[in-house]
C-alpha positions, 0 to 999 in steps of 0.5 A: 807726061813729064812736066818742066820745072816751071810747070811743076811750080805752076801746079804748086801755085794752082794747089795753093790757089785752090786751098785759098778759097779764092775763085779767080786766078790768072795765068801769066805765061809767055808763048811756048812755055807749056800752058796748053800742055799744063791745062791738058795735064790738069784735065787728065789728072783725077783731082787735086788737093783735098777737095775732088776737083774736075778741071775743064778746058773751056772750049771756044763757046760760053762756059756751061756752069756745072751743078755738080755739088760733089765735085769742084769744077775749075774752068781753065780758060786759055787765050783762044777761049771766048767765054761769057762774063756771066759764066765766069761769075760762077765757079772757079776760073783760072784764066790766061785772058782775064787779068782781073784777079789778085792771084797770078800763076806764073809759067816762065821759060826754063832756065838752062839748069831746068832744061838739063833736068827736063832732058834727064827726066825724059830718060830717052833711050836709043838702041837700049842705051840712055841718051846723054847730053853734053853740057855744051849741047844743053846750053845750045838747046837753051840758046836755040829755044830760049827755054820754051818747051814748045820749041824744045820738043820738035828740036829734041825729036830732030836730034833724037832721030838724027842720033838714031841714024848715027847709032850714037847715044850722046848729043853734042853741040855739033849735032844740036847745031846741025839739026837746027840748020836742018830745021831752017832749011826745011822751013 
């Protein structure tokens, strides 16, 4: 998984939080900025920092407290999770729903430059050629998505599919605009 720059900054903030010894932190994230993807990424990696860490997404039920003393458990609570206060008193919790912590981990939309970097790091290829984006196409994608990865990914899929049909490898503003219009007609 390729993380956005804001997601990578949030990972650094999570690492700093874990090293601090604090047990409560809150995510502050606008919808569509990749919080759910970041939580899944944390679950998929094998630990973080010097202490073995097991990240667990608390699913719509009370959190069961782990008695595992070998591994630190960090409960990740998203907006859709219903977890009991008693469960949150045990272990380390990073929550998107409980604004009661001094430690806040921000996850903001991407800037236009960050979006351009994210597109470059995707390294998409079509017909053996690297896909490139004109500067104006990047600005248009940023305007359409407001830097939110949840809006960007489906738009990129439409753009790449259309680009493939055209046999081209460069994305320009006209293509981005046409794909947005296509998405509106489909909705």
